[in-house]
OpenMM code with the backbone's topology and positions (N, CA, C; nanometers):
from openmm import Vec3, app, unit

residues = "MET VAL LEU LYS TYR VAL ALA THR ALA LEU MET ALA ALA MET LEU ALA ALA VAL ALA ALA VAL GLY ALA THR VAL VAL GLU PRO ARG SER ALA ASP ALA ALA GLY GLY VAL GLU VAL ARG ALA CYS GLY GLY GLY LYS ILE GLU LEU THR ALA GLU GLU LYS ASN MET LEU ASP LEU HIS ASN LYS THR ARG ALA ASP ARG GLY LEU SER ARG LEU CYS VAL HIS PRO ASP LEU GLN ARG ALA ALA ARG ALA HIS SER ARG GLU MET ILE GLU ARG ASP TYR TYR ARG HIS GLU SER TYR ASN GLY GLU LYS PHE TRP ARG ARG ILE GLU ARG PHE ASP TYR ASN TYR ARG ILE VAL GLY GLU ASN ILE HIS GLY VAL PRO LYS SER TYR SER THR SER GLU VAL PHE GLU ASP TRP MET ARG SER SER SER HIS LYS ALA ASN ILE LEU ASN LYS GLY TYR ARG GLU VAL GLY ILE GLY ALA ARG THR GLY ASN TYR LYS GLY THR SER ASN PHE THR MET TRP THR VAL ASP PHE GLY ASP ARG".split()
positions = [
    Vec3(2.9097, 0.3738, 4.6935),
    Vec3(2.8271, 0.2652, 4.6480),
    Vec3(2.6950, 0.3176, 4.5894),
    Vec3(2.6313, 0.4120, 4.6584),
    Vec3(2.5067, 0.4701, 4.6114),
    Vec3(2.5294, 0.5409, 4.4786),
    Vec3(2.6443, 0.6113, 4.4648),
    Vec3(2.6754, 0.6810, 4.3416),
    Vec3(2.6830, 0.5843, 4.2234),
    Vec3(2.7380, 0.4669, 4.2474),
    Vec3(2.7493, 0.3659, 4.1424),
    Vec3(2.6106, 0.3241, 4.0936),
    Vec3(2.5161, 0.3025, 4.1850),
    Vec3(2.3803, 0.2634, 4.1471),
    Vec3(2.3071, 0.3760, 4.0749),
    Vec3(2.3272, 0.4994, 4.1194),
    Vec3(2.2639, 0.6141, 4.0562),
    Vec3(2.3163, 0.6294, 3.9131),
    Vec3(2.4480, 0.6180, 3.8964),
    Vec3(2.5073, 0.6298, 3.7631),
    Vec3(2.4567, 0.5185, 3.6723),
    Vec3(2.4477, 0.3972, 3.7242),
    Vec3(2.3977, 0.2845, 3.6453),
    Vec3(2.2516, 0.3061, 3.6067),
    Vec3(2.1712, 0.3543, 3.6994),
    Vec3(2.0293, 0.3793, 3.6719),
    Vec3(2.0132, 0.4892, 3.5678),
    Vec3(2.0934, 0.5959, 3.5771),
    Vec3(2.0877, 0.7046, 3.4794),
    Vec3(2.1270, 0.6548, 3.3402),
    Vec3(2.2322, 0.5754, 3.3344),
    Vec3(2.2783, 0.5212, 3.2060),
    Vec3(2.1707, 0.4307, 3.1442),
    Vec3(2.1072, 0.3478, 3.2256),
    Vec3(2.0012, 0.2598, 3.1765),
    Vec3(1.8828, 0.3418, 3.1250),
    Vec3(1.8476, 0.4484, 3.1968),
    Vec3(1.7366, 0.5344, 3.1542),
    Vec3(1.7687, 0.6031, 3.0223),
    Vec3(1.8933, 0.6503, 3.0065),
    Vec3(1.9325, 0.7155, 2.8812),
    Vec3(1.9275, 0.6165, 2.7651),
    Vec3(1.9788, 0.4962, 2.7859),
    Vec3(1.9759, 0.3952, 2.6800),
    Vec3(1.8322, 0.3589, 2.6421),
    Vec3(1.7446, 0.3479, 2.7404),
    Vec3(1.6047, 0.3165, 2.7124),
    Vec3(1.5397, 0.4289, 2.6323),
    Vec3(1.5716, 0.5534, 2.6675),
    Vec3(1.5155, 0.6679, 2.5943),
    Vec3(1.5638, 0.6697, 2.4505),
    Vec3(1.6934, 0.6453, 2.4296),
    Vec3(1.7487, 0.6425, 2.2940),
    Vec3(1.6845, 0.5295, 2.2139),
    Vec3(1.6677, 0.4138, 2.2753),
    Vec3(1.6050, 0.3007, 2.2056),
    Vec3(1.4600, 0.3317, 2.1701),
    Vec3(1.3872, 0.3961, 2.2611),
    Vec3(1.2478, 0.4298, 2.2347),
    Vec3(1.2359, 0.5293, 2.1205),
    Vec3(1.3211, 0.6314, 2.1193),
    Vec3(1.3192, 0.7297, 2.0113),
    Vec3(1.3553, 0.6623, 1.8798),
    Vec3(1.4572, 0.5792, 1.8809),
    Vec3(1.4982, 0.5088, 1.7590),
    Vec3(1.3883, 0.4189, 1.7052),
    Vec3(1.3146, 0.3540, 1.7939),
    Vec3(1.2073, 0.2649, 1.7495),
    Vec3(1.0930, 0.3417, 1.6855),
    Vec3(1.0704, 0.4657, 1.7302),
    Vec3(0.9609, 0.5422, 1.6711),
    Vec3(1.0019, 0.6102, 1.5418),
    Vec3(1.1293, 0.6321, 1.5202),
    Vec3(1.1763, 0.7019, 1.4010),
    Vec3(1.2034, 0.6050, 1.2866),
    Vec3(1.2625, 0.4912, 1.3157),
    Vec3(1.3024, 0.3964, 1.2124),
    Vec3(1.1891, 0.2979, 1.1886),
    Vec3(1.1443, 0.2891, 1.0645),
    Vec3(1.0415, 0.1935, 1.0279),
    Vec3(1.1067, 0.0773, 0.9543),
    Vec3(1.0579, -0.0451, 0.9779),
    Vec3(1.1169, -0.1576, 0.9062),
    Vec3(1.0889, -0.1470, 0.7574),
    Vec3(1.1850, -0.1880, 0.6772),
    Vec3(1.1677, -0.1868, 0.5318),
    Vec3(1.0987, -0.3142, 0.4890),
    Vec3(1.0055, -0.3008, 0.4021),
    Vec3(0.9370, -0.4157, 0.3470),
    Vec3(1.0143, -0.4666, 0.2261),
    Vec3(1.0198, -0.5969, 0.2119),
    Vec3(1.0876, -0.6528, 0.0948),
    Vec3(1.0166, -0.6099, -0.0331),
    Vec3(0.8843, -0.5865, -0.0233),
    Vec3(0.8081, -0.5430, -0.1400),
    Vec3(0.8436, -0.4009, -0.1812),
    Vec3(0.9029, -0.3231, -0.0894),
    Vec3(0.9300, -0.1825, -0.1199),
    Vec3(1.0796, -0.1531, -0.1279),
    Vec3(1.1609, -0.2566, -0.1382),
    Vec3(1.3055, -0.2362, -0.1430),
    Vec3(1.3417, -0.1386, -0.2537),
    Vec3(1.4264, -0.0413, -0.2206),
    Vec3(1.4681, 0.0570, -0.3192),
    Vec3(1.3596, 0.1561, -0.3527),
    Vec3(1.2665, 0.1762, -0.2597),
    Vec3(1.1505, 0.2582, -0.2878),
    Vec3(1.1642, 0.4041, -0.2502),
    Vec3(1.0501, 0.4683, -0.2455),
    Vec3(1.0381, 0.6105, -0.2202),
    Vec3(0.9475, 0.6292, -0.0994),
    Vec3(0.9908, 0.7097, -0.0029),
    Vec3(0.9072, 0.7364, 0.1132),
    Vec3(0.8032, 0.8422, 0.0808),
    Vec3(0.6802, 0.8174, 0.1246),
    Vec3(0.5722, 0.9150, 0.1129),
    Vec3(0.5089, 0.9305, 0.2503),
    Vec3(0.4367, 1.0402, 0.2665),
    Vec3(0.3676, 1.0647, 0.3924),
    Vec3(0.2474, 0.9713, 0.4004),
    Vec3(0.2335, 0.9027, 0.5119),
    Vec3(0.1213, 0.8124, 0.5330),
    Vec3(0.0027, 0.8891, 0.5908),
    Vec3(-0.1148, 0.8331, 0.5792),
    Vec3(-0.2336, 0.8922, 0.6407),
    Vec3(-0.2087, 0.9069, 0.7911),
    Vec3(-0.2416, 1.0201, 0.8456),
    Vec3(-0.2257, 1.0412, 0.9885),
    Vec3(-0.0842, 1.0722, 1.0320),
    Vec3(0.0060, 1.0918, 0.9377),
    Vec3(0.1447, 1.1224, 0.9722),
    Vec3(0.2340, 1.0016, 0.9555),
    Vec3(0.3598, 1.0214, 0.9773),
    Vec3(0.4564, 0.9151, 0.9576),
    Vec3(0.4906, 0.8987, 0.8105),
    Vec3(0.5706, 0.8006, 0.7826),
    Vec3(0.6149, 0.7730, 0.6453),
    Vec3(0.5866, 0.6280, 0.6118),
    Vec3(0.5700, 0.6036, 0.4837),
    Vec3(0.5562, 0.4676, 0.4327),
    Vec3(0.6353, 0.4603, 0.3033),
    Vec3(0.6976, 0.3483, 0.2799),
    Vec3(0.7810, 0.3331, 0.1612),
    Vec3(0.7044, 0.2603, 0.0510),
    Vec3(0.7026, 0.3207, -0.0663),
    Vec3(0.6424, 0.2611, -0.1853),
    Vec3(0.7523, 0.2298, -0.2852),
    Vec3(0.7275, 0.1325, -0.3708),
    Vec3(0.8192, 0.1116, -0.4826),
    Vec3(0.8021, 0.2299, -0.5771),
    Vec3(0.8942, 0.2460, -0.6685),
    Vec3(0.8840, 0.3548, -0.7667),
    Vec3(0.7549, 0.3408, -0.8481),
    Vec3(0.7189, 0.2164, -0.8855),
    Vec3(0.5956, 0.1930, -0.9613),
    Vec3(0.4724, 0.2322, -0.8801),
    Vec3(0.4698, 0.1903, -0.7524),
    Vec3(0.3563, 0.2229, -0.6667),
    Vec3(0.3437, 0.3742, -0.6478),
    Vec3(0.4558, 0.4418, -0.6297),
    Vec3(0.4548, 0.5874, -0.6134),
    Vec3(0.4032, 0.6540, -0.7414),
    Vec3(0.4475, 0.6057, -0.8555),
    Vec3(0.3994, 0.6592, -0.9828),
    Vec3(0.2481, 0.6413, -0.9947),
    Vec3(0.1976, 0.5242, -0.9549),
    Vec3(0.0534, 0.4988, -0.9618),
    Vec3(-0.0212, 0.5919, -0.8658),
    Vec3(0.0326, 0.6131, -0.7470),
    Vec3(-0.0285, 0.7073, -0.6526),
    Vec3(-0.0351, 0.8466, -0.7138),
    Vec3(0.0739, 0.8895, -0.7753),
    Vec3(0.0777, 1.0219, -0.8383),
    Vec3(-0.0265, 1.0345, -0.9494),
    Vec3(-0.0438, 0.9289, -1.0292),
    Vec3(-0.1443, 0.9315, -1.1365),
    Vec3(-0.2856, 0.9446, -1.0791),
    Vec3(-0.3129, 0.8696, -0.9729),
    Vec3(-0.4434, 0.8796, -0.9079),
    Vec3(-0.4657, 1.0219, -0.8556),
    Vec3(-0.3667, 1.0745, -0.7842),
    Vec3(-0.3837, 1.2051, -0.7209),
    Vec3(-0.3898, 1.3195, -0.8213),
    Vec3(-0.3147, 1.3110, -0.9295),
    Vec3(-0.3216, 1.4157, -1.0325),
    Vec3(-0.4603, 1.4161, -1.0973),
    Vec3(-0.5101, 1.2976, -1.1300),
    Vec3(-0.6415, 1.2865, -1.1929),
    Vec3(-0.7507, 1.3380, -1.0994),
    Vec3(-0.7397, 1.3037, -0.9717),
    Vec3(-0.8390, 1.3519, -0.8747),
    Vec3(-0.8291, 1.5037, -0.8587),
    Vec3(-0.7075, 1.5548, -0.8479),
    Vec3(-0.6887, 1.7001, -0.8308),
    Vec3(-0.7419, 1.7766, -0.9518),
    Vec3(-0.7200, 1.7232, -1.0718),
    Vec3(-0.7685, 1.7876, -1.1940),
    Vec3(-0.9211, 1.8000, -1.1952),
    Vec3(-0.9874, 1.7165, -1.1155),
    Vec3(-1.1336, 1.7182, -1.1088),
    Vec3(-1.1853, 1.7775, -0.9775),
    Vec3(-1.0961, 1.8428, -0.9036),
    Vec3(-1.1351, 1.9091, -0.7794),
    Vec3(-1.1597, 1.8154, -0.6625),
    Vec3(-1.1078, 1.6928, -0.6703),
    Vec3(-1.1251, 1.5955, -0.5622),
    Vec3(-1.0032, 1.5958, -0.4708),
    Vec3(-1.0218, 1.5515, -0.3482),
    Vec3(-0.9104, 1.5456, -0.2534),
    Vec3(-0.8104, 1.4383, -0.2940),
    Vec3(-0.6861, 1.4626, -0.2553),
    Vec3(-0.5796, 1.3653, -0.2805),
    Vec3(-0.5968, 1.2455, -0.1878),
    Vec3(-0.5512, 1.1312, -0.2331),
    Vec3(-0.5522, 1.0098, -0.1517),
    Vec3(-0.4220, 1.0017, -0.0721),
    Vec3(-0.4314, 0.9626, 0.0534),
    Vec3(-0.3105, 0.9351, 0.1308),
    Vec3(-0.2962, 0.7834, 0.1438),
    Vec3(-0.1750, 0.7371, 0.1638),
    Vec3(-0.1480, 0.5940, 0.1736),
    Vec3(-0.1682, 0.5491, 0.3184),
    Vec3(-0.2585, 0.4547, 0.3359),
    Vec3(-0.2832, 0.3995, 0.4695),
    Vec3(-0.2060, 0.2675, 0.4821),
    Vec3(-0.1285, 0.2518, 0.5884),
    Vec3(-0.0455, 0.1306, 0.6024),
    Vec3(-0.1229, -0.0007, 0.5942),
    Vec3(-0.2440, -0.0069, 0.6537),
    Vec3(-0.3213, -0.1316, 0.6483),
    Vec3(-0.3700, -0.1619, 0.5060),
    Vec3(-0.4150, -0.0586, 0.4355),
    Vec3(-0.4554, -0.0791, 0.2954),
    Vec3(-0.3354, -0.1157, 0.2086),
    Vec3(-0.2202, -0.0563, 0.2388),
    Vec3(-0.0988, -0.0863, 0.1634),
    Vec3(-0.0605, -0.2338, 0.1794),
    Vec3(-0.0649, -0.2812, 0.3024),
    Vec3(-0.0318, -0.4225, 0.3268),
    Vec3(-0.1319, -0.5147, 0.2577),
    Vec3(-0.2611, -0.4802, 0.2613),
    Vec3(-0.3644, -0.5625, 0.1972),
    Vec3(-0.3457, -0.5668, 0.0458),
    Vec3(-0.3178, -0.4515, -0.0147),
    Vec3(-0.2999, -0.4456, -0.1603),
    Vec3(-0.1774, -0.5255, -0.2035),
    Vec3(-0.0677, -0.5071, -0.1335),
    Vec3(0.0541, -0.5818, -0.1691),
    Vec3(0.0351, -0.7314, -0.1518),
    Vec3(-0.0314, -0.7694, -0.0438),
    Vec3(-0.0523, -0.9126, -0.0181),
    Vec3(-0.1371, -0.9751, -0.1283),
    Vec3(-0.2385, -0.9029, -0.1752),
    Vec3(-0.3252, -0.9590, -0.2798),
    Vec3(-0.2496, -0.9727, -0.4119),
    Vec3(-0.1736, -0.8710, -0.4495),
    Vec3(-0.0945, -0.8807, -0.5740),
    Vec3(0.0050, -0.9960, -0.5650),
    Vec3(0.0699, -1.0091, -0.4506),
    Vec3(0.1664, -1.1181, -0.4304),
    Vec3(0.0969, -1.2537, -0.4397),
    Vec3(-0.0196, -1.2659, -0.3741),
    Vec3(-0.0920, -1.3930, -0.3761),
    Vec3(-0.1363, -1.4302, -0.5175),
    Vec3(-0.1831, -1.3321, -0.5952),
    Vec3(-0.2261, -1.3625, -0.7322),
    Vec3(-0.1095, -1.4155, -0.8157),
    Vec3(0.0098, -1.3580, -0.7987),
    Vec3(0.1271, -1.4082, -0.8719),
    Vec3(0.1669, -1.5464, -0.8209),
    Vec3(0.1768, -1.5617, -0.6903),
    Vec3(0.2239, -1.6882, -0.6328),
    Vec3(0.1269, -1.8033, -0.6554),
    Vec3(-0.0011, -1.7748, -0.6594),
    Vec3(-0.1021, -1.8802, -0.6750),
    Vec3(-0.1584, -1.8889, -0.8170),
    Vec3(-0.1065, -1.8022, -0.9064),
    Vec3(-0.1392, -1.8103, -1.0492),
    Vec3(-0.2891, -1.7934, -1.0777),
    Vec3(-0.3486, -1.6903, -1.0190),
    Vec3(-0.4891, -1.6599, -1.0453),
    Vec3(-0.5077, -1.5095, -1.0552),
    Vec3(-0.6279, -1.4667, -1.1011),
    Vec3(-0.6559, -1.3256, -1.1208),
    Vec3(-0.8028, -1.2980, -1.0911),
    Vec3(-0.8308, -1.2451, -0.9727),
    Vec3(-0.9668, -1.2051, -0.9361),
    Vec3(-0.9622, -1.1255, -0.8052),
    Vec3(-1.0728, -1.0590, -0.7750),
    Vec3(-1.0795, -0.9780, -0.6535),
    Vec3(-1.0778, -1.0642, -0.5279),
    Vec3(-1.1408, -1.1785, -0.5338),
    Vec3(-1.1433, -1.2668, -0.4174),
    Vec3(-1.0044, -1.3259, -0.3937),
    Vec3(-0.9764, -1.3553, -0.2682),
    Vec3(-0.8528, -1.4252, -0.2358),
    Vec3(-0.8599, -1.5671, -0.2906),
    Vec3(-0.7488, -1.6345, -0.2922),
    Vec3(-0.7405, -1.7689, -0.3484),
    Vec3(-0.8415, -1.8632, -0.2826),
    Vec3(-0.8647, -1.8430, -0.1523),
    Vec3(-0.9576, -1.9290, -0.0784),
    Vec3(-1.1032, -1.8843, -0.0903),
    Vec3(-1.1316, -1.7838, -0.1753),
    Vec3(-1.2679, -1.7365, -0.1958),
    Vec3(-1.3075, -1.6193, -0.1065),
    Vec3(-1.2191, -1.5756, -0.0204),
    Vec3(-1.2478, -1.4629, 0.0691),
    Vec3(-1.2739, -1.3360, -0.0126),
    Vec3(-1.3838, -1.2674, 0.0147),
    Vec3(-1.4178, -1.1432, -0.0545),
    Vec3(-1.3145, -1.0360, -0.0225),
    Vec3(-1.2959, -0.9409, -0.1153),
    Vec3(-1.1892, -0.8424, -0.0962),
    Vec3(-1.2085, -0.7588, 0.0295),
    Vec3(-1.3325, -0.7260, 0.0641),
    Vec3(-1.3547, -0.6443, 0.1840),
    Vec3(-1.3220, -0.7215, 0.3112),
    Vec3(-1.3389, -0.8521, 0.3107),
    Vec3(-1.2993, -0.9342, 0.4263),
    Vec3(-1.1459, -0.9374, 0.4374),
    Vec3(-1.0789, -0.9464, 0.3216),
    Vec3(-0.9322, -0.9435, 0.3220),
    Vec3(-0.8836, -0.8126, 0.3828),
    Vec3(-0.9440, -0.7020, 0.3410),
    Vec3(-0.9044, -0.5709, 0.3920),
    Vec3(-0.9285, -0.5632, 0.5430),
    Vec3(-1.0399, -0.6188, 0.5903),
    Vec3(-1.0656, -0.6251, 0.7353),
    Vec3(-0.9592, -0.7082, 0.8055),
    Vec3(-0.9182, -0.8181, 0.7418),
    Vec3(-0.8161, -0.9053, 0.8011),
    Vec3(-0.6845, -0.8310, 0.8217),
    Vec3(-0.6598, -0.7293, 0.7409),
    Vec3(-0.5395, -0.6469, 0.7564),
    Vec3(-0.5646, -0.5273, 0.8494),
    Vec3(-0.6705, -0.5374, 0.9293),
    Vec3(-0.7016, -0.4413, 1.0367),
    Vec3(-0.7462, -0.3044, 0.9885),
    Vec3(-0.7951, -0.2946, 0.8662),
    Vec3(-0.8487, -0.1674, 0.8197),
    Vec3(-0.9980, -0.1654, 0.8503),
    Vec3(-1.0392, -0.0803, 0.9413),
    Vec3(-1.1801, -0.0666, 0.9797),
    Vec3(-1.2402, 0.0468, 0.8989),
    Vec3(-1.3206, 0.0128, 0.8017),
    Vec3(-1.3656, 0.1101, 0.7028),
    Vec3(-1.5127, 0.1462, 0.7180),
    Vec3(-1.5450, 0.2617, 0.6612),
    Vec3(-1.6830, 0.3060, 0.6406),
    Vec3(-1.7250, 0.2657, 0.4997),
    Vec3(-1.6359, 0.2904, 0.4009),
    Vec3(-1.6550, 0.2462, 0.2628),
    Vec3(-1.5218, 0.1927, 0.2114),
    Vec3(-1.5303, 0.1025, 0.1142),
    Vec3(-1.4089, 0.0408, 0.0596),
    Vec3(-1.4346, -0.0050, -0.0832),
    Vec3(-1.3302, -0.0018, -0.1653),
    Vec3(-1.3392, -0.0486, -0.3030),
    Vec3(-1.2039, -0.0988, -0.3496),
    Vec3(-1.2010, -0.1640, -0.4655),
    Vec3(-1.0757, -0.2210, -0.5133),
    Vec3(-1.0716, -0.2232, -0.6655),
    Vec3(-0.9552, -0.1902, -0.7203),
    Vec3(-0.9248, -0.2097, -0.8621),
    Vec3(-0.8088, -0.3078, -0.8710),
    Vec3(-0.8176, -0.4023, -0.9650),
    Vec3(-0.7049, -0.4912, -0.9930),
    Vec3(-0.6797, -0.4904, -1.1433),
    Vec3(-0.5577, -0.5273, -1.1793),
    Vec3(-0.5222, -0.5382, -1.3208),
    Vec3(-0.4003, -0.6286, -1.3308),
    Vec3(-0.3957, -0.7086, -1.4338),
    Vec3(-0.2807, -0.7931, -1.4606),
    Vec3(-0.2325, -0.7700, -1.6019),
    Vec3(-0.1030, -0.7384, -1.6166),
    Vec3(-0.0485, -0.7034, -1.7484),
    Vec3(0.0963, -0.7503, -1.7605),
    Vec3(0.1421, -0.7729, -1.8843),
    Vec3(0.2857, -0.7979, -1.9025),
    Vec3(0.3654, -0.6771, -1.8533),
    Vec3(0.4834, -0.7018, -1.8036),
    Vec3(0.5680, -0.5955, -1.7479),
    Vec3(0.5966, -0.4857, -1.8499),
    Vec3(0.5838, -0.5167, -1.9783),
    Vec3(0.6093, -0.4163, -2.0812),
    Vec3(0.5076, -0.3016, -2.0766),
    Vec3(0.3928, -0.3230, -2.0114),
    Vec3(0.2948, -0.2149, -1.9944),
    Vec3(0.3510, -0.1148, -1.8939),
    Vec3(0.3395, 0.0114, -1.9252),
    Vec3(0.3830, 0.1139, -1.8308),
    Vec3(0.2755, 0.1341, -1.7243),
    Vec3(0.3148, 0.1946, -1.6136),
    Vec3(0.2203, 0.2268, -1.5074),
    Vec3(0.1089, 0.3156, -1.5613),
    Vec3(0.1433, 0.4112, -1.6457),
    Vec3(0.0404, 0.5003, -1.7009),
    Vec3(-0.0554, 0.4246, -1.7929),
    Vec3(-0.0096, 0.3215, -1.8637),
    Vec3(-0.0996, 0.2417, -1.9474),
    Vec3(-0.1986, 0.1634, -1.8615),
    Vec3(-0.1526, 0.1113, -1.7481),
    Vec3(-0.2423, 0.0419, -1.6557),
    Vec3(-0.3480, 0.1399, -1.6058),
    Vec3(-0.3040, 0.2583, -1.5657),
    Vec3(-0.3963, 0.3600, -1.5160),
    Vec3(-0.4970, 0.3996, -1.6245),
    Vec3(-0.4502, 0.4181, -1.7474),
    Vec3(-0.5392, 0.4544, -1.8581),
    Vec3(-0.6436, 0.3460, -1.8830),
    Vec3(-0.6038, 0.2181, -1.8694),
    Vec3(-0.7006, 0.1090, -1.8829),
    Vec3(-0.8116, 0.1246, -1.7795),
    Vec3(-0.7747, 0.1539, -1.6549),
    Vec3(-0.8757, 0.1733, -1.5500),
    Vec3(-0.9654, 0.2917, -1.5820),
    Vec3(-0.9084, 0.3982, -1.6341),
    Vec3(-0.9891, 0.5171, -1.6639),
    Vec3(-1.0852, 0.4936, -1.7808),
    Vec3(-1.0573, 0.3948, -1.8656),
    Vec3(-1.1482, 0.3605, -1.9758),
    Vec3(-1.2616, 0.2679, -1.9305),
    Vec3(-1.2516, 0.2156, -1.8108),
    Vec3(-1.3539, 0.1259, -1.7562),
    Vec3(-1.4407, 0.2053, -1.6578),
    Vec3(-1.5707, 0.2072, -1.6802),
    Vec3(-1.6576, 0.2906, -1.5962),
    Vec3(-1.6518, 0.2521, -1.4479),
    Vec3(-1.6471, 0.1234, -1.4170),
    Vec3(-1.6453, 0.0831, -1.2753),
    Vec3(-1.5119, 0.1158, -1.2085),
    Vec3(-1.4011, 0.0971, -1.2802),
    Vec3(-1.2699, 0.1294, -1.2236),
    Vec3(-1.2534, 0.2810, -1.2095),
    Vec3(-1.2976, 0.3531, -1.3110),
    Vec3(-1.2914, 0.4991, -1.3074),
    Vec3(-1.3744, 0.5534, -1.1914),
    Vec3(-1.4904, 0.4910, -1.1670),
    Vec3(-1.5757, 0.5336, -1.0552),
    Vec3(-1.5024, 0.5207, -0.9218),
    Vec3(-1.4240, 0.4150, -0.9047),
    Vec3(-1.3445, 0.4013, -0.7828),
    Vec3(-1.2398, 0.5122, -0.7729),
    Vec3(-1.1698, 0.5358, -0.8812),
    Vec3(-1.0630, 0.6369, -0.8812),
    Vec3(-1.1191, 0.7752, -0.8489),
    Vec3(-1.2382, 0.8055, -0.8992),
    Vec3(-1.2958, 0.9388, -0.8825),
    Vec3(-1.4009, 0.9469, -0.7716),
    Vec3(-1.4123, 0.8438, -0.6908),
    Vec3(-1.5095, 0.8441, -0.5817),
    Vec3(-1.4665, 0.9439, -0.4752),
    Vec3(-1.5479, 1.0485, -0.4545),
    Vec3(-1.5106, 1.1537, -0.3598),
    Vec3(-1.5131, 1.1042, -0.2153),
    Vec3(-1.5768, 0.9920, -0.1898),
    Vec3(-1.5804, 0.9369, -0.0541),
    Vec3(-1.4507, 0.8721, -0.0111),
    Vec3(-1.3700, 0.8314, -0.1072),
    Vec3(-1.2435, 0.7672, -0.0728),
    Vec3(-1.1396, 0.8721, -0.0360),
    Vec3(-1.0701, 0.8492, 0.0732),
    Vec3(-0.9653, 0.9395, 0.1209),
    Vec3(-0.8304, 0.8684, 0.1345),
    Vec3(-0.8366, 0.7352, 0.1446),
    Vec3(-0.7153, 0.6571, 0.1738),
    Vec3(-0.6988, 0.5474, 0.0695),
    Vec3(-0.5741, 0.5037, 0.0522),
    Vec3(-0.5450, 0.4071, -0.0536),
    Vec3(-0.4276, 0.3194, -0.0126),
    Vec3(-0.4232, 0.2019, -0.0715),
    Vec3(-0.3070, 0.1133, -0.0667),
    Vec3(-0.2840, 0.0638, -0.2079),
    Vec3(-0.1583, 0.0608, -0.2516),
    Vec3(-0.1262, 0.0242, -0.3894),
    Vec3(-0.0193, -0.0845, -0.3875),
    Vec3(-0.0503, -0.1971, -0.4502),
    Vec3(0.0461, -0.3066, -0.4549),
    Vec3(0.0703, -0.3529, -0.5976),
    Vec3(0.1963, -0.3670, -0.6329),
    Vec3(0.2346, -0.4214, -0.7636),
    Vec3(0.3335, -0.5349, -0.7386),
    Vec3(0.3089, -0.6480, -0.8017),
    Vec3(0.4002, -0.7615, -0.7872),
    Vec3(0.4222, -0.8226, -0.9246),
    Vec3(0.5477, -0.8439, -0.9607),
    Vec3(0.5829, -0.9011, -1.0900),
    Vec3(0.6367, -1.0426, -1.0703),
    Vec3(0.5938, -1.1317, -1.1583),
    Vec3(0.6370, -1.2709, -1.1529),
    Vec3(0.5799, -1.3462, -1.2708),
    Vec3(0.5638, -1.4768, -1.2549),
    Vec3(0.5076, -1.5612, -1.3600),
    Vec3(0.3588, -1.5774, -1.3394),
    Vec3(0.2836, -1.5662, -1.4502),
    Vec3(0.1389, -1.5853, -1.4448),
    Vec3(0.0962, -1.6639, -1.5676),
    Vec3(0.0367, -1.7797, -1.5431),
    Vec3(-0.0155, -1.8652, -1.6513),
    Vec3(0.0868, -1.8862, -1.7625),
    Vec3(0.2107, -1.9097, -1.7241),
    Vec3(0.3160, -1.9369, -1.8210),
    Vec3(0.3825, -1.8142, -1.8802),
    Vec3(0.3355, -1.6959, -1.8453),
    Vec3(0.3970, -1.5721, -1.8937),
    Vec3(0.4879, -1.5175, -1.7852),
    Vec3(0.6151, -1.5045, -1.8185),
    Vec3(0.7075, -1.4481, -1.7196),
    Vec3(0.7017, -1.2958, -1.7267),
    Vec3(0.7495, -1.2330, -1.6214),
    Vec3(0.7564, -1.0864, -1.6170),
    Vec3(0.6172, -1.0236, -1.6323),
    Vec3(0.5233, -1.0755, -1.5548),
    Vec3(0.3842, -1.0309, -1.5565),
    Vec3(0.3570, -0.9572, -1.4260),
    Vec3(0.2892, -0.8422, -1.4318),
    Vec3(0.2651, -0.7626, -1.3110),
    Vec3(0.1177, -0.7634, -1.2745),
    Vec3(0.0916, -0.7953, -1.1483),
    Vec3(-0.0428, -0.7870, -1.0915),
    Vec3(-0.0505, -0.6600, -1.0081),
    Vec3(-0.1530, -0.5811, -1.0327),
    Vec3(-0.1779, -0.4569, -0.9610),
    Vec3(-0.3023, -0.4721, -0.8742),
    Vec3(-0.2944, -0.4196, -0.7525),
    Vec3(-0.4109, -0.4070, -0.6664),
    Vec3(-0.4097, -0.2670, -0.6074),
    Vec3(-0.5235, -0.1990, -0.6182),
    Vec3(-0.5406, -0.0685, -0.5522),
    Vec3(-0.6632, -0.0810, -0.4634),
    Vec3(-0.6427, -0.0677, -0.3329),
    Vec3(-0.7512, -0.0715, -0.2361),
    Vec3(-0.7808, 0.0702, -0.1888),
    Vec3(-0.9075, 0.1094, -0.2016),
    Vec3(-0.9536, 0.2426, -0.1634),
    Vec3(-1.0385, 0.2320, -0.0374),
    Vec3(-1.0375, 0.3365, 0.0441),
    Vec3(-1.1254, 0.3343, 0.1586),
    Vec3(-1.1380, 0.4672, 0.2287),
    Vec3(-1.2247, 0.4667, 0.3266),
    Vec3(-1.2385, 0.5764, 0.4203),
    Vec3(-1.2931, 0.5181, 0.5493),
    Vec3(-1.2446, 0.5731, 0.6601),
    Vec3(-1.2859, 0.5237, 0.7918),
    Vec3(-1.3763, 0.6224, 0.8596),
] * unit.nanometer
topology = app.Topology()
chain = topology.addChain("A")
for resn in residues:
    res = topology.addResidue(resn, chain)
    for name in ("N", "CA", "C"):
        topology.addAtom(name, app.Element.getBySymbol(name[0]), res)
């Protein structure tokens, strides 16, 4: 009888250990990143970006590296904030840094649990026919957007792209890039 309880307890402990390991290894897939590319997240672990988001990250990091600046890592909280803002702009048919309800972008980022020392944001809305590199080039031609991209204080980033209908134009992409450091 005792052997039966010991065997049952051992089996339960093994199953719990396997479940715990599985929970730490497998990350849920976001619908926004379906079919995406895994990248290393800030502090370790992995995060999945869409191909467009990964391309935008690469453009930021290449430009920063070419100027002797540190590469940006993707922070999960900034990633969620950026994606949510791009999605909201498409769904609510507006284009601005503030949320639809007037919430400032830094408050939105705080709402996504990112506790920052400094923070900044670039947004852009373009027809889907614009390439990711064309969006990036537009930012680099703007002094304020370029300043965010090349700000040596920023170490972490979240990048969100959402395509949908905007002001009667179908296949329109809203971009949000949230920069920060903690």
